PyMOL CGO cylinders between C-alpha atoms (Angstrom):
from pymol import cmd
from pymol.cgo import CYLINDER

trace = [
    CYLINDER, 27.61, 50.38, 59.48, 27.87, 53.77, 57.90, 0.3, 1, 1, 1, 1, 1, 1,
    CYLINDER, 27.87, 53.77, 57.90, 25.09, 55.67, 56.20, 0.3, 1, 1, 1, 1, 1, 1,
    CYLINDER, 25.09, 55.67, 56.20, 25.46, 55.74, 52.38, 0.3, 1, 1, 1, 1, 1, 1,
    CYLINDER, 25.46, 55.74, 52.38, 26.19, 59.08, 50.82, 0.3, 1, 1, 1, 1, 1, 1,
    CYLINDER, 26.19, 59.08, 50.82, 23.85, 60.75, 48.39, 0.3, 1, 1, 1, 1, 1, 1,
    CYLINDER, 23.85, 60.75, 48.39, 26.14, 59.75, 45.49, 0.3, 1, 1, 1, 1, 1, 1,
    CYLINDER, 26.14, 59.75, 45.49, 26.23, 56.09, 46.60, 0.3, 1, 1, 1, 1, 1, 1,
    CYLINDER, 26.23, 56.09, 46.60, 22.42, 56.05, 46.82, 0.3, 1, 1, 1, 1, 1, 1,
    CYLINDER, 22.42, 56.05, 46.82, 22.19, 57.50, 43.29, 0.3, 1, 1, 1, 1, 1, 1,
    CYLINDER, 22.19, 57.50, 43.29, 24.51, 54.74, 41.98, 0.3, 1, 1, 1, 1, 1, 1,
    CYLINDER, 24.51, 54.74, 41.98, 22.54, 52.02, 43.80, 0.3, 1, 1, 1, 1, 1, 1,
    CYLINDER, 22.54, 52.02, 43.80, 19.22, 53.44, 42.53, 0.3, 1, 1, 1, 1, 1, 1,
    CYLINDER, 19.22, 53.44, 42.53, 20.54, 53.56, 38.95, 0.3, 1, 1, 1, 1, 1, 1,
    CYLINDER, 20.54, 53.56, 38.95, 21.75, 49.94, 39.18, 0.3, 1, 1, 1, 1, 1, 1,
    CYLINDER, 21.75, 49.94, 39.18, 18.37, 48.85, 40.60, 0.3, 1, 1, 1, 1, 1, 1,
    CYLINDER, 18.37, 48.85, 40.60, 16.61, 50.71, 37.77, 0.3, 1, 1, 1, 1, 1, 1,
    CYLINDER, 16.61, 50.71, 37.77, 18.75, 48.90, 35.19, 0.3, 1, 1, 1, 1, 1, 1,
    CYLINDER, 18.75, 48.90, 35.19, 18.00, 45.50, 36.77, 0.3, 1, 1, 1, 1, 1, 1,
    CYLINDER, 18.00, 45.50, 36.77, 14.29, 46.35, 36.76, 0.3, 1, 1, 1, 1, 1, 1,
    CYLINDER, 14.29, 46.35, 36.76, 14.43, 47.40, 33.09, 0.3, 1, 1, 1, 1, 1, 1,
    CYLINDER, 14.43, 47.40, 33.09, 16.25, 44.13, 32.22, 0.3, 1, 1, 1, 1, 1, 1,
    CYLINDER, 16.25, 44.13, 32.22, 13.57, 42.08, 34.03, 0.3, 1, 1, 1, 1, 1, 1,
    CYLINDER, 13.57, 42.08, 34.03, 10.78, 44.00, 32.27, 0.3, 1, 1, 1, 1, 1, 1,
    CYLINDER, 10.78, 44.00, 32.27, 12.44, 43.41, 28.89, 0.3, 1, 1, 1, 1, 1, 1,
    CYLINDER, 12.44, 43.41, 28.89, 12.81, 39.66, 29.64, 0.3, 1, 1, 1, 1, 1, 1,
    CYLINDER, 12.81, 39.66, 29.64, 9.14, 39.42, 30.68, 0.3, 1, 1, 1, 1, 1, 1,
    CYLINDER, 9.14, 39.42, 30.68, 8.02, 41.32, 27.55, 0.3, 1, 1, 1, 1, 1, 1,
    CYLINDER, 8.02, 41.32, 27.55, 10.13, 39.06, 25.30, 0.3, 1, 1, 1, 1, 1, 1,
    CYLINDER, 10.13, 39.06, 25.30, 8.75, 35.90, 26.96, 0.3, 1, 1, 1, 1, 1, 1,
    CYLINDER, 8.75, 35.90, 26.96, 5.19, 37.18, 26.49, 0.3, 1, 1, 1, 1, 1, 1,
    CYLINDER, 5.19, 37.18, 26.49, 5.81, 38.01, 22.81, 0.3, 1, 1, 1, 1, 1, 1,
    CYLINDER, 5.81, 38.01, 22.81, 7.41, 34.59, 22.19, 0.3, 1, 1, 1, 1, 1, 1,
    CYLINDER, 7.41, 34.59, 22.19, 4.43, 32.84, 23.79, 0.3, 1, 1, 1, 1, 1, 1,
    CYLINDER, 4.43, 32.84, 23.79, 2.00, 34.87, 21.66, 0.3, 1, 1, 1, 1, 1, 1,
    CYLINDER, 2.00, 34.87, 21.66, 3.87, 33.89, 18.48, 0.3, 1, 1, 1, 1, 1, 1,
    CYLINDER, 3.87, 33.89, 18.48, 3.84, 30.25, 19.58, 0.3, 1, 1, 1, 1, 1, 1,
    CYLINDER, 3.84, 30.25, 19.58, 0.08, 30.37, 20.21, 0.3, 1, 1, 1, 1, 1, 1,
    CYLINDER, 0.08, 30.37, 20.21, -0.48, 32.01, 16.83, 0.3, 1, 1, 1, 1, 1, 1,
    CYLINDER, -0.48, 32.01, 16.83, 0.96, 28.99, 14.96, 0.3, 1, 1, 1, 1, 1, 1,
    CYLINDER, 0.96, 28.99, 14.96, -0.61, 26.35, 17.17, 0.3, 1, 1, 1, 1, 1, 1,
    CYLINDER, -0.61, 26.35, 17.17, -4.17, 25.29, 16.49, 0.3, 1, 1, 1, 1, 1, 1,
    CYLINDER, -4.17, 25.29, 16.49, -6.10, 22.08, 16.28, 0.3, 1, 1, 1, 1, 1, 1,
    CYLINDER, -6.10, 22.08, 16.28, -7.05, 21.76, 12.65, 0.3, 1, 1, 1, 1, 1, 1,
    CYLINDER, -7.05, 21.76, 12.65, -8.93, 18.78, 11.21, 0.3, 1, 1, 1, 1, 1, 1,
    CYLINDER, -8.93, 18.78, 11.21, -8.22, 17.69, 7.63, 0.3, 1, 1, 1, 1, 1, 1,
    CYLINDER, -8.22, 17.69, 7.63, -9.24, 15.05, 5.15, 0.3, 1, 1, 1, 1, 1, 1,
    CYLINDER, -9.24, 15.05, 5.15, -6.99, 13.63, 2.44, 0.3, 1, 1, 1, 1, 1, 1,
    CYLINDER, -6.99, 13.63, 2.44, -6.33, 10.84, -0.02, 0.3, 1, 1, 1, 1, 1, 1,
    CYLINDER, -6.33, 10.84, -0.02, -3.46, 8.53, 0.94, 0.3, 1, 1, 1, 1, 1, 1,
    CYLINDER, -3.46, 8.53, 0.94, -1.45, 6.42, -1.45, 0.3, 1, 1, 1, 1, 1, 1,
    CYLINDER, -1.45, 6.42, -1.45, 1.38, 4.23, -0.24, 0.3, 1, 1, 1, 1, 1, 1,
    CYLINDER, 1.38, 4.23, -0.24, 3.48, 1.49, -1.79, 0.3, 1, 1, 1, 1, 1, 1,
    CYLINDER, 3.48, 1.49, -1.79, 5.80, -0.65, 0.34, 0.3, 1, 1, 1, 1, 1, 1,
    CYLINDER, 5.80, -0.65, 0.34, 8.49, -2.80, -1.24, 0.3, 1, 1, 1, 1, 1, 1,
    CYLINDER, 8.49, -2.80, -1.24, 10.54, -4.81, 1.27, 0.3, 1, 1, 1, 1, 1, 1,
    CYLINDER, 10.54, -4.81, 1.27, 12.26, -1.98, 3.25, 0.3, 1, 1, 1, 1, 1, 1,
    CYLINDER, 12.26, -1.98, 3.25, 11.34, 1.12, 1.20, 0.3, 1, 1, 1, 1, 1, 1,
    CYLINDER, 11.34, 1.12, 1.20, 7.95, 2.85, 0.99, 0.3, 1, 1, 1, 1, 1, 1,
    CYLINDER, 7.95, 2.85, 0.99, 6.62, 5.88, -0.81, 0.3, 1, 1, 1, 1, 1, 1,
    CYLINDER, 6.62, 5.88, -0.81, 3.83, 7.85, 0.86, 0.3, 1, 1, 1, 1, 1, 1,
    CYLINDER, 3.83, 7.85, 0.86, 1.59, 10.56, -0.60, 0.3, 1, 1, 1, 1, 1, 1,
    CYLINDER, 1.59, 10.56, -0.60, -1.23, 12.51, 1.00, 0.3, 1, 1, 1, 1, 1, 1,
    CYLINDER, -1.23, 12.51, 1.00, -3.10, 14.48, -1.66, 0.3, 1, 1, 1, 1, 1, 1,
    CYLINDER, -3.10, 14.48, -1.66, -5.83, 17.09, -1.45, 0.3, 1, 1, 1, 1, 1, 1,
    CYLINDER, -5.83, 17.09, -1.45, -5.33, 17.79, 2.24, 0.3, 1, 1, 1, 1, 1, 1,
    CYLINDER, -5.33, 17.79, 2.24, -8.37, 20.01, 2.91, 0.3, 1, 1, 1, 1, 1, 1,
    CYLINDER, -8.37, 20.01, 2.91, -8.30, 21.73, 6.31, 0.3, 1, 1, 1, 1, 1, 1,
    CYLINDER, -8.30, 21.73, 6.31, -11.30, 22.79, 8.40, 0.3, 1, 1, 1, 1, 1, 1,
    CYLINDER, -11.30, 22.79, 8.40, -9.45, 25.87, 9.68, 0.3, 1, 1, 1, 1, 1, 1,
    CYLINDER, -9.45, 25.87, 9.68, -8.11, 27.18, 6.37, 0.3, 1, 1, 1, 1, 1, 1,
    CYLINDER, -8.11, 27.18, 6.37, -8.73, 27.29, 2.64, 0.3, 1, 1, 1, 1, 1, 1,
    CYLINDER, -8.73, 27.29, 2.64, -5.11, 26.18, 2.11, 0.3, 1, 1, 1, 1, 1, 1,
    CYLINDER, -5.11, 26.18, 2.11, -4.82, 22.81, 0.34, 0.3, 1, 1, 1, 1, 1, 1,
    CYLINDER, -4.82, 22.81, 0.34, -1.61, 20.84, 0.86, 0.3, 1, 1, 1, 1, 1, 1,
    CYLINDER, -1.61, 20.84, 0.86, 0.11, 17.70, -0.33, 0.3, 1, 1, 1, 1, 1, 1,
    CYLINDER, 0.11, 17.70, -0.33, 2.58, 15.56, 1.59, 0.3, 1, 1, 1, 1, 1, 1,
    CYLINDER, 2.58, 15.56, 1.59, 5.27, 13.48, -0.12, 0.3, 1, 1, 1, 1, 1, 1,
    CYLINDER, 5.27, 13.48, -0.12, 7.57, 11.22, 1.85, 0.3, 1, 1, 1, 1, 1, 1,
    CYLINDER, 7.57, 11.22, 1.85, 9.68, 8.12, 1.83, 0.3, 1, 1, 1, 1, 1, 1,
    CYLINDER, 9.68, 8.12, 1.83, 10.16, 5.68, 4.64, 0.3, 1, 1, 1, 1, 1, 1,
    CYLINDER, 10.16, 5.68, 4.64, 12.20, 2.69, 5.69, 0.3, 1, 1, 1, 1, 1, 1,
    CYLINDER, 12.20, 2.69, 5.69, 11.01, -0.39, 7.52, 0.3, 1, 1, 1, 1, 1, 1,
    CYLINDER, 11.01, -0.39, 7.52, 9.57, -3.84, 6.91, 0.3, 1, 1, 1, 1, 1, 1,
    CYLINDER, 9.57, -3.84, 6.91, 6.63, -3.94, 4.55, 0.3, 1, 1, 1, 1, 1, 1,
    CYLINDER, 6.63, -3.94, 4.55, 5.11, -5.20, 1.36, 0.3, 1, 1, 1, 1, 1, 1,
    CYLINDER, 5.11, -5.20, 1.36, 1.92, -4.01, -0.30, 0.3, 1, 1, 1, 1, 1, 1,
    CYLINDER, 1.92, -4.01, -0.30, -0.04, -1.19, -1.83, 0.3, 1, 1, 1, 1, 1, 1,
    CYLINDER, -0.04, -1.19, -1.83, -2.86, 0.91, -0.34, 0.3, 1, 1, 1, 1, 1, 1,
    CYLINDER, -2.86, 0.91, -0.34, -5.05, 3.71, -1.58, 0.3, 1, 1, 1, 1, 1, 1,
    CYLINDER, -5.05, 3.71, -1.58, -7.54, 5.24, 0.80, 0.3, 1, 1, 1, 1, 1, 1,
    CYLINDER, -7.54, 5.24, 0.80, -9.40, 8.32, 1.98, 0.3, 1, 1, 1, 1, 1, 1,
    CYLINDER, -9.40, 8.32, 1.98, -9.31, 9.39, 5.60, 0.3, 1, 1, 1, 1, 1, 1,
    CYLINDER, -9.31, 9.39, 5.60, -8.98, 12.15, 8.11, 0.3, 1, 1, 1, 1, 1, 1,
    CYLINDER, -8.98, 12.15, 8.11, -6.63, 13.57, 10.64, 0.3, 1, 1, 1, 1, 1, 1,
    CYLINDER, -6.63, 13.57, 10.64, -5.71, 16.36, 12.98, 0.3, 1, 1, 1, 1, 1, 1,
    CYLINDER, -5.71, 16.36, 12.98, -2.78, 18.78, 12.88, 0.3, 1, 1, 1, 1, 1, 1,
    CYLINDER, -2.78, 18.78, 12.88, -1.75, 20.93, 15.81, 0.3, 1, 1, 1, 1, 1, 1,
    CYLINDER, -1.75, 20.93, 15.81, -0.10, 23.41, 13.44, 0.3, 1, 1, 1, 1, 1, 1,
    CYLINDER, -0.10, 23.41, 13.44, -1.73, 25.83, 11.02, 0.3, 1, 1, 1, 1, 1, 1,
    CYLINDER, -1.73, 25.83, 11.02, -1.55, 24.65, 7.36, 0.3, 1, 1, 1, 1, 1, 1,
    CYLINDER, -1.55, 24.65, 7.36, 0.45, 27.74, 6.32, 0.3, 1, 1, 1, 1, 1, 1,
    CYLINDER, 0.45, 27.74, 6.32, 3.07, 26.83, 8.96, 0.3, 1, 1, 1, 1, 1, 1,
    CYLINDER, 3.07, 26.83, 8.96, 3.41, 23.34, 7.45, 0.3, 1, 1, 1, 1, 1, 1,
    CYLINDER, 3.41, 23.34, 7.45, 4.30, 24.56, 3.93, 0.3, 1, 1, 1, 1, 1, 1,
    CYLINDER, 4.30, 24.56, 3.93, 7.86, 23.57, 3.10, 0.3, 1, 1, 1, 1, 1, 1,
    CYLINDER, 7.86, 23.57, 3.10, 8.45, 21.85, 6.44, 0.3, 1, 1, 1, 1, 1, 1,
    CYLINDER, 8.45, 21.85, 6.44, 10.23, 18.51, 6.43, 0.3, 1, 1, 1, 1, 1, 1,
    CYLINDER, 10.23, 18.51, 6.43, 8.74, 16.31, 9.12, 0.3, 1, 1, 1, 1, 1, 1,
    CYLINDER, 8.74, 16.31, 9.12, 9.29, 12.79, 10.38, 0.3, 1, 1, 1, 1, 1, 1,
    CYLINDER, 9.29, 12.79, 10.38, 6.50, 10.23, 10.34, 0.3, 1, 1, 1, 1, 1, 1,
    CYLINDER, 6.50, 10.23, 10.34, 5.57, 6.71, 11.28, 0.3, 1, 1, 1, 1, 1, 1,
    CYLINDER, 5.57, 6.71, 11.28, 3.18, 4.74, 9.08, 0.3, 1, 1, 1, 1, 1, 1,
    CYLINDER, 3.18, 4.74, 9.08, 1.43, 1.50, 10.01, 0.3, 1, 1, 1, 1, 1, 1,
    CYLINDER, 1.43, 1.50, 10.01, -0.66, -0.27, 7.34, 0.3, 1, 1, 1, 1, 1, 1,
    CYLINDER, -0.66, -0.27, 7.34, -2.32, -3.66, 7.40, 0.3, 1, 1, 1, 1, 1, 1,
    CYLINDER, -2.32, -3.66, 7.40, -5.04, -5.58, 5.61, 0.3, 1, 1, 1, 1, 1, 1,
    CYLINDER, -5.04, -5.58, 5.61, -6.16, -7.59, 2.62, 0.3, 1, 1, 1, 1, 1, 1,
    CYLINDER, -6.16, -7.59, 2.62, -8.90, -6.05, 0.50, 0.3, 1, 1, 1, 1, 1, 1,
    CYLINDER, -8.90, -6.05, 0.50, -9.86, -3.66, 3.28, 0.3, 1, 1, 1, 1, 1, 1,
    CYLINDER, -9.86, -3.66, 3.28, -7.21, -2.40, 5.64, 0.3, 1, 1, 1, 1, 1, 1,
    CYLINDER, -7.21, -2.40, 5.64, -6.36, 0.17, 8.26, 0.3, 1, 1, 1, 1, 1, 1,
    CYLINDER, -6.36, 0.17, 8.26, -3.84, 2.99, 8.02, 0.3, 1, 1, 1, 1, 1, 1,
    CYLINDER, -3.84, 2.99, 8.02, -2.40, 5.01, 10.90, 0.3, 1, 1, 1, 1, 1, 1,
    CYLINDER, -2.40, 5.01, 10.90, 0.15, 7.77, 10.37, 0.3, 1, 1, 1, 1, 1, 1,
    CYLINDER, 0.15, 7.77, 10.37, 1.77, 10.05, 12.98, 0.3, 1, 1, 1, 1, 1, 1,
    CYLINDER, 1.77, 10.05, 12.98, 3.76, 13.22, 12.19, 0.3, 1, 1, 1, 1, 1, 1,
    CYLINDER, 3.76, 13.22, 12.19, 6.64, 14.68, 14.26, 0.3, 1, 1, 1, 1, 1, 1,
    CYLINDER, 6.64, 14.68, 14.26, 8.56, 17.93, 13.97, 0.3, 1, 1, 1, 1, 1, 1,
    CYLINDER, 8.56, 17.93, 13.97, 11.72, 18.41, 16.02, 0.3, 1, 1, 1, 1, 1, 1,
    CYLINDER, 11.72, 18.41, 16.02, 10.72, 15.58, 18.36, 0.3, 1, 1, 1, 1, 1, 1,
    CYLINDER, 10.72, 15.58, 18.36, 7.16, 16.77, 19.06, 0.3, 1, 1, 1, 1, 1, 1,
    CYLINDER, 7.16, 16.77, 19.06, 4.03, 15.14, 17.65, 0.3, 1, 1, 1, 1, 1, 1,
    CYLINDER, 4.03, 15.14, 17.65, 2.21, 17.63, 15.41, 0.3, 1, 1, 1, 1, 1, 1,
    CYLINDER, 2.21, 17.63, 15.41, -0.47, 15.45, 13.86, 0.3, 1, 1, 1, 1, 1, 1,
    CYLINDER, -0.47, 15.45, 13.86, -2.01, 12.14, 12.93, 0.3, 1, 1, 1, 1, 1, 1,
    CYLINDER, -2.01, 12.14, 12.93, -3.96, 10.60, 10.03, 0.3, 1, 1, 1, 1, 1, 1,
    CYLINDER, -3.96, 10.60, 10.03, -6.21, 7.53, 10.20, 0.3, 1, 1, 1, 1, 1, 1,
    CYLINDER, -6.21, 7.53, 10.20, -8.17, 5.72, 7.50, 0.3, 1, 1, 1, 1, 1, 1,
    CYLINDER, -8.17, 5.72, 7.50, -9.78, 2.52, 6.37, 0.3, 1, 1, 1, 1, 1, 1,
    CYLINDER, -9.78, 2.52, 6.37, -9.17, 1.75, 2.75, 0.3, 1, 1, 1, 1, 1, 1,
    CYLINDER, -9.17, 1.75, 2.75, -8.50, -0.64, -0.05, 0.3, 1, 1, 1, 1, 1, 1,
    CYLINDER, -8.50, -0.64, -0.05, -5.33, -2.51, -0.64, 0.3, 1, 1, 1, 1, 1, 1,
    CYLINDER, -5.33, -2.51, -0.64, -3.27, -5.47, 0.35, 0.3, 1, 1, 1, 1, 1, 1,
    CYLINDER, -3.27, -5.47, 0.35, -0.18, -5.69, 2.51, 0.3, 1, 1, 1, 1, 1, 1,
    CYLINDER, -0.18, -5.69, 2.51, 1.35, -4.97, 5.84, 0.3, 1, 1, 1, 1, 1, 1,
    CYLINDER, 1.35, -4.97, 5.84, 4.05, -2.52, 6.86, 0.3, 1, 1, 1, 1, 1, 1,
    CYLINDER, 4.05, -2.52, 6.86, 5.40, -0.46, 9.73, 0.3, 1, 1, 1, 1, 1, 1,
    CYLINDER, 5.40, -0.46, 9.73, 7.77, 2.20, 8.46, 0.3, 1, 1, 1, 1, 1, 1,
    CYLINDER, 7.77, 2.20, 8.46, 9.49, 5.39, 9.63, 0.3, 1, 1, 1, 1, 1, 1,
    CYLINDER, 9.49, 5.39, 9.63, 10.56, 8.19, 7.35, 0.3, 1, 1, 1, 1, 1, 1,
    CYLINDER, 10.56, 8.19, 7.35, 10.41, 11.85, 6.46, 0.3, 1, 1, 1, 1, 1, 1,
    CYLINDER, 10.41, 11.85, 6.46, 8.61, 14.02, 3.97, 0.3, 1, 1, 1, 1, 1, 1,
    CYLINDER, 8.61, 14.02, 3.97, 7.64, 17.54, 3.03, 0.3, 1, 1, 1, 1, 1, 1,
    CYLINDER, 7.64, 17.54, 3.03, 4.39, 19.49, 2.82, 0.3, 1, 1, 1, 1, 1, 1,
    CYLINDER, 4.39, 19.49, 2.82, 3.74, 21.69, -0.20, 0.3, 1, 1, 1, 1, 1, 1,
    CYLINDER, 3.74, 21.69, -0.20, 0.90, 23.95, -1.21, 0.3, 1, 1, 1, 1, 1, 1,
    CYLINDER, 0.90, 23.95, -1.21, -1.29, 22.80, -4.10, 0.3, 1, 1, 1, 1, 1, 1,
]
cmd.load_cgo(trace, "trace")
């Protein structure tokens, strides 16, 4: 094994410096991406009025006056869903979002809605975005019917 020349050592040192700089850049980018992710993720309670009408395999769903504990932003959610159901409910309830209300504005999300009762009934709604659960809404309210539907809808600022 021969001893490297001064020029070979300079080349090896420069290559090692470049690899180190690349690793530092990758670590910095990962840290910045994680900070941005944490900035839009928060547990935020809300209350809202829900109105849903199910007719055979089609349902309309509205959440109005979504008031959040973590923000002064007020949102509405409008969606449509498909699945077996028949009935009409109007209720007031509460929920939790893992995303900040300003992040939700304009987002189209998927949801599942389960409703059941006669006179007084229960409502459970779960929200997904790109395959991850981002929130839920639960309520007891007035109406008649039963349905389990899946659909999509959009949040908008009031």
